[in-house]
Steps between C-alpha positions, in 0.01 A plus 500: 500500500672465834824393327491803271444740789778346708740500205426867430566586864822297498616656173428847633704426812789361291485799267507738798800323650681503164428870447606595854822300463581664168436848636703433814791363298495802268486740793798337672704496177419866438595607853834312486602602146825693470589595141861485384521788252874467439477137391199575280683788331799279415272240337304746284600334169285196575172687516227355278410687184142369490192587698220271611162632604327265742414133486124485472183590681548466874138400558544194278800391706317556828191318373715204397674493836173520691338238274789263561467552872125428485560177309780385727291582808207301360722199429661521843164529676344211306797275580489610863127423519555152353780424746300617803191305390705180467629534859147516644 
């Protein structure tokens, strides 16, 4: 039970760091974006003639990401516990 709790805490911390990094990166890219309308107008023939509507449910992607972080945290913590117990 202790391993599960620690892995959930670790996964939550990793997920928070990942989310903050993604948001920060998007904010910086948005603030520094300067569109080049003239170059886009000259290349108008290459516009796609198809439309795509989304990839899939976002909650499924987030659940998969968080689940992977929980599993990797559990593996990391169990290996760490084994290594520290061998040193004692």
